[in-house]
C-alpha positions in Angstrom: 173.9 131.8 50.6 171.2 133.9 49.2 168.3 132.4 47.3 168.4 132.8 43.6 165.6 135.3 42.7 164.8 133.3 39.6 163.8 130.3 41.7 161.4 132.1 44.0 158.4 132.1 41.6 158.9 128.4 41.0 158.8 127.8 44.7 155.6 129.8 45.0 154.1 127.9 42.2 155.1 124.6 43.8 153.5 125.7 47.1 150.5 126.9 45.2 150.1 123.5 43.5 150.6 121.7 46.8 148.0 123.9 48.4 145.7 123.3 45.5 146.2 119.5 45.7 145.6 119.6 49.5 142.5 121.6 49.1 141.3 119.3 46.3 141.9 116.2 48.5 140.1 117.8 51.4 137.1 118.8 49.1 137.1 115.2 47.7 136.9 113.8 51.3 134.1 116.2 52.1 132.2 115.3 48.9 132.6 111.6 49.6 131.3 112.0 53.1 128.4 114.1 51.8 127.6 111.3 49.2 127.7 108.7 52.0 125.4 110.8 54.2 123.0 111.3 51.3 122.9 107.5 50.7 122.1 106.9 54.3 119.4 109.5 54.4 117.9 108.1 51.2 117.9 104.6 52.7 116.3 105.9 55.9 113.6 107.6 53.9 112.9 104.5 51.8 112.7 102.4 55.0 110.3 104.9 56.5 108.1 104.9 53.3 108.0 101.1 53.4 106.9 101.1 57.0 104.1 103.6 56.3 103.0 101.6 53.3 103.0 98.4 55.3 100.9 100.1 58.0 98.4 101.4 55.4 98.1 97.9 53.8 97.6 96.4 57.2 94.7 98.8 58.0 93.1 98.1 54.6 93.4 94.4 55.1 92.0 94.6 58.6 89.0 96.7 57.3 88.3 94.1 54.6 88.6 91.3 57.1 86.2 93.1 59.5 83.7 93.7 56.7 83.9 90.0 55.6 83.3 88.8 59.1 80.5 91.2 59.7 78.8 90.2 56.4 79.3 86.5 57.3 77.7 87.0 60.7 74.7 88.9 59.2 74.2 86.2 56.5 74.5 83.3 58.9 72.1 84.9 61.4 69.5 85.7 58.7 69.7 82.2 57.2 69.6 80.6 60.7 66.4 82.6 61.7 64.8 81.9 58.3 65.5 78.2 58.7 64.2 78.2 62.3 61.0 80.1 61.2 60.6 77.5 58.4 61.0 74.6 60.7 58.8 76.0 63.5 56.1 77.3 61.1 56.3 74.1 59.2 
């Protein structure tokens, strides 16, 4: 049996729609994967920023601690020698 010529365009349209649907599904999968990758990259960048901020805060805190300890040592030494001079000089 020969195919009816009137049915051929409909067959092409069906194939074209099927191809379009397959391509759409493939593009949807690719786009979903891209969104997942972008989320992972954003989370990694955020984590890296938090680590850097923590390191910077740690440096600042250490600097403040160092200055406070140094100031305390200087004040204690000065007061100690002033007290010793007062006691000895009497």
